[in-house]
C-alpha positions as CSV (number, residue, x, y, z in Angstrom):
1,X,51.6,94.6,108.7
2,X,51.5,93.9,111.8
3,X,51.1,96.8,114.4
4,X,51.7,94.8,117.4
5,X,54.4,96.3,119.9
6,X,57.1,94.5,120.3
7,X,57.4,92.2,123.8
8,X,58.6,94.0,126.7
9,X,62.0,92.7,128.3
10,X,59.8,91.5,131.1
11,X,57.7,89.2,128.9
12,X,61.3,88.5,127.1
13,X,62.3,87.4,130.4
14,X,59.4,84.7,130.7
15,X,60.3,83.3,127.4
16,X,62.5,80.8,125.9
17,X,64.8,83.9,124.7
18,X,68.4,83.7,126.3
19,X,69.0,86.2,128.7
20,X,71.8,87.4,126.7
21,X,69.6,88.7,123.9
22,X,67.0,90.3,126.1
23,X,67.3,94.1,125.0
24,X,68.7,96.5,127.9
25,X,65.5,98.2,129.3
26,X,65.3,102.2,129.9
27,X,65.5,101.4,133.9
28,X,68.5,99.1,133.1
29,X,70.4,101.9,131.6
30,X,69.5,104.1,134.6
31,X,70.8,100.9,136.6
32,X,74.3,101.2,134.6
33,X,74.4,105.0,134.9
34,X,74.2,104.2,138.7
35,X,76.7,101.9,138.8
36,X,79.2,104.3,136.9
37,X,78.3,107.2,139.5
38,X,79.1,104.7,142.4
39,X,82.6,103.7,140.5
40,X,83.0,107.6,140.3
41,X,82.7,108.2,143.7
42,X,85.9,106.2,144.2
43,X,87.9,107.2,140.7
44,X,86.4,110.5,139.6
45,X,87.7,109.7,135.8
46,X,85.2,106.9,135.4
47,X,83.4,107.8,132.1
48,X,79.5,108.6,131.9
49,X,77.4,105.8,129.7
50,X,77.3,107.8,126.9
51,X,81.2,107.9,126.4
52,X,80.7,103.8,127.4
53,X,78.5,103.4,124.3
54,X,80.7,104.9,121.8
55,X,83.7,102.7,123.4
56,X,81.8,99.7,122.6
57,X,80.9,100.8,119.3
58,X,84.4,101.0,118.3
59,X,85.2,97.6,119.9
60,X,82.6,95.9,117.7
61,X,83.9,97.4,114.9
62,X,87.8,97.0,115.7
63,X,89.6,94.9,113.6
64,X,90.5,92.2,115.9
65,X,88.2,91.0,118.7
66,X,89.7,92.6,121.8
67,X,88.9,90.6,125.2
68,X,87.1,91.9,128.0
69,X,90.2,91.4,130.3
70,X,92.2,93.7,128.0
71,X,89.5,96.8,127.2
72,X,87.9,97.0,130.8
73,X,90.9,98.5,132.5
74,X,91.4,100.8,129.8
75,X,87.5,101.6,129.9
76,X,87.1,101.9,133.5
77,X,90.8,102.0,135.1
78,X,89.9,98.6,137.1
79,X,93.1,97.8,138.5
80,X,95.1,95.3,140.8
81,X,93.6,95.5,144.4
82,X,95.5,98.3,146.5
83,X,96.6,100.1,143.7
84,X,96.4,104.0,144.0
85,X,94.3,105.8,141.6
86,X,92.4,103.2,140.3
87,X,88.6,102.4,140.0
88,X,87.2,99.2,141.7
89,X,83.7,97.9,141.8
90,X,82.2,97.9,145.0
91,X,81.7,94.1,145.2
92,X,81.4,90.9,143.0
93,X,77.9,91.2,142.7
94,X,78.2,94.8,141.3
95,X,80.6,93.8,138.9
96,X,78.8,90.7,137.8
97,X,75.5,93.2,137.5
98,X,77.5,95.5,135.4
99,X,79.0,93.0,133.0
100,X,75.1,91.6,132.3
101,X,74.1,94.7,130.9
102,X,77.3,95.4,129.4
103,X,77.1,92.3,127.5
104,X,73.5,92.3,126.7
105,X,74.0,95.9,125.3
106,X,77.2,94.5,123.3
107,X,75.3,92.0,121.6
108,X,72.6,94.5,120.6
109,X,74.8,96.9,119.3
110,X,77.1,94.0,117.1
111,X,73.6,92.4,115.9
112,X,72.4,96.0,114.8
113,X,75.8,96.5,113.1
114,X,75.6,93.1,111.1
115,X,71.9,93.6,110.1
116,X,71.5,95.4,106.5
117,X,69.1,98.3,107.0
118,X,68.4,100.8,104.4
119,X,67.2,103.6,106.5
120,X,68.1,104.8,110.5
121,X,64.8,104.8,111.5
122,X,64.4,101.0,110.7
123,X,63.7,99.5,114.2
124,X,66.8,97.0,113.2
125,X,69.0,99.9,112.7
126,X,71.8,100.9,115.6
127,X,70.5,103.9,117.9
128,X,73.4,104.9,120.1
129,X,72.5,105.7,123.5
130,X,73.3,109.8,123.5
131,X,71.8,112.4,125.8
132,X,70.9,115.8,124.7
133,X,72.3,117.7,127.4
134,X,72.0,121.2,126.3
135,X,68.0,120.4,125.8
136,X,67.6,118.8,129.2
137,X,69.3,121.8,130.7
138,X,67.4,124.1,128.5
139,X,64.0,122.6,129.5
140,X,64.7,123.5,133.1
141,X,63.0,126.4,135.2
142,X,65.3,129.3,135.0
143,X,66.5,129.3,138.6
144,X,67.3,125.7,138.2
145,X,69.4,126.7,135.1
146,X,71.2,129.0,137.0
147,X,72.2,126.8,139.4
148,X,74.1,124.7,136.9
149,X,76.8,127.4,136.4
150,X,78.4,128.3,133.2
151,X,80.1,125.4,132.4
152,X,80.4,124.2,128.7
153,X,77.7,121.6,127.9
154,X,78.7,118.6,125.3
155,X,76.8,118.9,122.2
156,X,75.1,116.1,121.1
157,X,76.6,112.9,120.3
158,X,79.9,114.5,121.3
159,X,80.6,112.4,124.2
160,X,79.6,109.2,122.4
161,X,82.1,110.1,119.3
162,X,85.1,110.6,122.1
163,X,84.5,107.2,123.1
164,X,84.7,105.9,120.0
165,X,87.9,107.6,119.1
166,X,89.3,106.8,122.3
167,X,89.4,103.0,121.1
168,X,90.7,104.0,117.7
169,X,93.4,105.9,119.8
170,X,94.1,103.2,122.2
171,X,94.6,100.2,119.9
172,X,96.0,102.5,116.8
173,X,97.5,99.1,115.6
174,X,94.1,97.8,114.8
175,X,93.2,100.9,112.8
176,X,96.0,101.0,110.7
177,X,95.2,101.8,107.1
178,X,95.0,98.6,104.8
179,X,97.1,98.7,101.6
180,X,93.9,98.8,98.9
181,X,93.5,102.1,98.0
182,X,89.4,101.8,98.1
183,X,89.7,100.8,101.8
184,X,91.7,103.6,102.5
185,X,89.2,106.0,101.4
186,X,86.4,103.9,103.0
187,X,88.2,103.8,106.8
188,X,89.4,107.7,106.3
189,X,85.5,108.8,105.4
190,X,84.2,106.9,108.4
191,X,86.9,108.1,110.8
192,X,86.3,111.6,109.7
193,X,82.6,111.4,110.3
194,X,83.1,110.0,113.7
195,X,86.1,112.8,114.3
196,X,83.1,115.6,113.4
197,X,81.3,114.8,116.0
198,X,83.7,115.4,118.7
199,X,83.9,118.8,117.7
200,X,81.0,121.6,119.2
201,X,77.8,122.5,117.5
202,X,78.3,125.9,117.0
203,X,75.6,126.2,114.3
204,X,72.3,127.9,115.5
205,X,70.2,125.2,117.2
206,X,66.7,124.8,115.3
207,X,65.9,121.0,116.8
208,X,64.7,119.5,120.0
209,X,65.9,116.1,119.0
210,X,63.9,114.2,121.8
211,X,61.1,116.6,122.5
212,X,59.1,118.3,119.6
213,X,58.0,120.7,122.1
214,X,61.1,121.2,124.1
215,X,63.5,124.2,123.3
216,X,65.8,123.6,120.1
217,X,69.5,122.4,121.4
218,X,71.0,121.4,118.4
219,X,71.2,122.5,114.5
220,X,70.1,120.6,111.4
221,X,74.2,120.4,110.5
222,X,74.8,118.5,113.9
223,X,71.7,116.1,113.1
224,X,72.9,115.1,109.6
225,X,76.5,114.6,111.2
226,X,75.1,112.3,113.6
227,X,73.5,110.2,110.9
228,X,76.8,110.1,109.0
229,X,78.5,109.2,111.9
230,X,76.3,106.2,112.7
231,X,76.5,104.9,108.8
232,X,80.2,105.4,109.3
233,X,79.9,102.9,112.4
234,X,78.2,100.4,109.9
235,X,80.9,101.1,107.2
236,X,83.9,100.4,109.6
237,X,82.2,97.4,110.9
238,X,81.8,96.2,107.2
239,X,85.3,97.1,106.2
240,X,87.2,95.1,108.7
241,X,84.9,92.3,108.4
242,X,85.5,92.3,105.0
243,X,89.6,92.6,105.4
244,X,89.8,90.2,108.2
245,X,92.0,90.2,111.4
246,X,95.7,91.2,110.5
247,X,98.2,88.6,109.6
248,X,101.1,88.4,112.0
249,X,104.6,88.6,109.9
250,X,106.7,85.6,111.0
251,X,110.2,86.7,111.0
252,X,112.7,84.0,110.0
253,X,115.7,83.7,111.8
254,X,118.8,84.4,109.5
255,X,121.0,81.4,108.8
256,X,124.5,81.3,109.3
257,X,127.0,81.1,106.2
258,X,128.4,77.7,105.7
259,X,131.9,79.0,107.1
260,X,130.3,81.1,110.2
261,X,130.3,79.5,113.6
262,X,127.2,77.0,114.1
263,X,124.4,78.7,116.2
264,X,124.3,75.6,118.3
265,X,127.4,76.5,120.2
266,X,129.5,73.7,119.0
267,X,132.3,75.5,118.0
268,X,132.1,73.9,114.6
269,X,131.5,75.6,111.6
270,X,128.1,75.5,110.4
271,X,128.7,73.5,107.4
272,X,130.2,70.6,109.5
273,X,127.3,70.5,111.9
274,X,123.9,71.7,112.0
275,X,124.3,72.8,108.1
276,X,125.8,69.4,107.3
């Protein structure tokens, strides 16, 4: 078994691997966070990256391929120049950098969800970029924690799940239950697992998810729900891939009766005109 470490993004950039397939590095996740912070200075409802990550995962799963031009305004409220209460990139360079990192992460997520894995600790498995906010705050010195105030903190993966469900609610026609009863169960089971993560983790925290020496910040129940949620993304992706895109129903225009006026406007009866 090869124990070599995978190549770093820098190494990949000097290889023949297309840039679009280079994994997003931790520094680049920090960079896209900084871009979102800057966008938030002009539009305070700009979401955090974790929300964007869940939003992206749902888009990858959605039955129809939704184009960037359709979903980006929904995610970032990027409107036409001059519109009030709309977000905007600082300049074209910032927008291009955001989209470059975004599309590389998209390719990572899609590749992971297209790969058959037996366990979530498989290196090829989808690993959502989520934060343990409660753990990070709990690890701060007491005086710094006091400065944070008493505002409620999101539970582990809660913001990610909210981003996922935002897509389901924004494009409900793409998440309509199929006719097949087994497929309906599959869909409902998957969405229920995601919805469970949108709720608070009220059980006793016993686990520090990213730091074994850190203070407990989530419950075992929450950790199991998170695993169920990630498997649900796989199931939802496979469901819509199996069923395929929706078929648009063509509405056939009603044919006039033989003695009705012809629809062409000639003034003649249909049987004497176009129906002859």
